[in-house]
C-alpha positions as CSV (number, residue, x, y, z in Angstrom):
1,M,-21.1,-23.7,151.7
2,F,-19.5,-25.2,154.6
3,K,-16.3,-25.8,152.5
4,L,-16.2,-22.2,151.5
5,L,-16.5,-21.0,155.2
6,H,-14.0,-23.7,156.4
7,S,-11.6,-22.7,153.8
8,G,-12.0,-19.0,154.6
9,V,-11.8,-19.2,158.4
10,S,-8.6,-21.3,158.0
11,Y,-6.5,-18.3,157.0
12,L,-7.7,-16.6,160.4
13,V,-6.9,-19.7,162.3
14,V,-3.4,-19.9,161.0
15,L,-2.7,-16.4,161.5
16,L,-4.3,-16.3,165.1
17,V,-2.6,-19.4,166.4
18,L,0.7,-18.0,164.8
19,F,0.1,-14.7,166.6
20,T,-0.7,-16.3,169.9
21,F,2.6,-18.5,169.6
22,I,4.8,-15.5,168.8
23,N,3.1,-13.3,171.5
24,A,3.9,-16.0,174.1
25,I,7.4,-16.3,172.9
26,V,8.2,-12.5,172.9
27,K,6.6,-12.2,176.3
28,L,8.8,-15.0,177.7
29,R,12.0,-13.4,176.2
30,T,11.1,-9.9,177.4
31,K,9.8,-11.0,180.8
32,D,6.6,-9.0,180.3
33,S,3.7,-9.4,182.5
34,Y,0.5,-11.3,181.6
35,K,-2.2,-8.8,180.8
36,K,-5.8,-9.0,179.8
37,N,-4.8,-8.6,176.1
38,D,-2.8,-11.9,176.2
39,Y,-5.8,-13.7,177.5
40,Y,-8.1,-12.4,174.8
41,I,-5.6,-13.3,172.1
42,A,-5.3,-16.8,173.3
43,F,-9.2,-17.0,174.0
44,T,-10.0,-15.7,170.5
45,A,-7.7,-18.3,169.0
46,S,-9.2,-21.1,171.2
47,L,-12.7,-19.9,170.1
48,L,-11.9,-19.8,166.5
49,V,-10.3,-23.2,166.4
50,K,-13.4,-24.7,168.0
51,M,-15.7,-23.0,165.3
52,Q,-13.2,-24.2,162.6
53,L,-13.7,-27.8,164.0
54,V,-17.5,-27.4,163.7
55,L,-17.1,-26.1,160.1
56,G,-14.7,-28.9,159.1
57,L,-16.9,-31.6,160.3
58,L,-19.8,-30.2,158.5
59,S,-17.7,-29.8,155.3
60,Y,-16.4,-33.3,155.8
61,Y,-19.8,-34.7,156.1
62,F,-21.2,-33.2,153.2
63,S,-18.1,-33.6,151.0
64,S,-17.6,-36.0,148.2
65,Y,-14.7,-37.6,150.2
66,Y,-17.2,-38.7,152.8
67,E,-19.4,-40.2,150.1
68,T,-16.2,-41.9,148.6
69,L,-15.4,-43.4,151.8
70,R,-18.9,-44.8,152.2
71,Q,-18.8,-46.4,148.7
72,V,-15.3,-47.9,148.5
73,G,-14.5,-48.5,152.0
74,F,-11.5,-47.7,154.4
75,K,-9.2,-50.1,152.8
76,A,-9.3,-48.6,149.4
77,V,-9.2,-45.1,150.8
78,M,-5.8,-45.8,152.5
79,K,-4.3,-47.0,149.2
80,D,-5.0,-43.7,147.5
81,S,-2.7,-40.9,148.9
82,T,-4.9,-38.0,148.0
83,L,-8.0,-39.7,149.5
84,R,-6.1,-40.6,152.6
85,F,-4.9,-37.1,152.9
86,F,-8.4,-35.6,152.8
87,I,-10.2,-38.6,154.6
88,M,-7.8,-39.5,157.4
89,E,-4.6,-37.3,157.7
90,H,-6.0,-33.8,157.5
91,P,-8.9,-34.3,159.9
92,L,-6.9,-36.4,162.4
93,M,-4.0,-33.8,162.6
94,M,-6.5,-30.9,162.9
95,V,-8.5,-32.6,165.7
96,L,-5.1,-33.2,167.5
97,A,-4.0,-29.6,166.9
98,I,-7.2,-28.2,168.1
99,S,-7.1,-30.5,171.2
100,L,-3.7,-29.1,172.1
101,I,-4.9,-25.6,171.6
102,V,-8.0,-26.2,173.9
103,L,-5.8,-28.0,176.4
104,G,-3.2,-25.3,176.3
105,F,-5.6,-22.5,176.8
106,Y,-7.3,-24.3,179.6
107,N,-4.1,-25.1,181.3
108,H,-2.6,-21.7,181.0
109,K,-5.7,-20.2,182.8
110,K,-4.9,-22.3,186.0
111,Q,-1.4,-20.8,186.3
112,T,-0.7,-18.0,188.7
113,D,2.9,-17.3,187.4
114,D,3.3,-15.3,184.2
115,V,6.2,-17.2,182.9
116,K,4.3,-20.6,183.4
117,K,1.5,-19.1,181.5
118,F,3.5,-17.9,178.6
119,K,5.5,-21.4,178.5
120,I,2.3,-23.3,178.3
121,L,0.9,-21.2,175.4
122,A,4.0,-21.3,173.7
123,W,4.4,-25.2,173.9
124,Y,0.9,-26.0,173.2
125,F,0.1,-23.5,170.4
126,G,3.7,-24.2,168.9
127,I,3.1,-28.0,168.6
128,A,-0.4,-27.4,167.4
129,L,1.0,-25.0,164.8
130,V,3.3,-27.6,163.4
131,F,0.5,-30.0,163.3
132,I,-1.8,-27.6,161.5
133,L,1.1,-26.4,158.9
134,S,2.0,-30.2,158.2
135,R,-1.5,-31.2,156.9
136,I,-2.9,-28.0,155.2
137,P,-3.8,-28.7,151.7
138,W,-1.3,-26.1,150.3
139,A,-2.2,-26.7,146.7
140,Q,-6.0,-25.7,147.5
141,W,-4.9,-22.7,149.7
142,F,-3.6,-20.7,146.9
143,N,-6.2,-21.5,144.2
């Protein structure tokens, strides 16, 4: 159940993080002012990635990958590229991406200048998006 929720929400996460990033870039280029709508977009993305983290941790704990890690150990997992991806690489990169999104959201709120707000959102969400896209299990996404 958690895996299904985690997989379903992941589409929304990618779209919303991408939308937040594009919104910040467009507003920077057009020199538009920061509005409530911009805050709500970033807030929703930040909230959704935190929910995704909880779903991911639950999915990880109840998955066969976690059981495999417990049975064969860390050294054996690191030798198998598929196990390494699902047990180490994907979770680690997603935690880093979520941390960047949360930090970016928090830091942008402290700014008073609209340009600085959009720059912070663009940088943090942009780097997080690269991390997310680099470690999505693409083969499973389209099945």
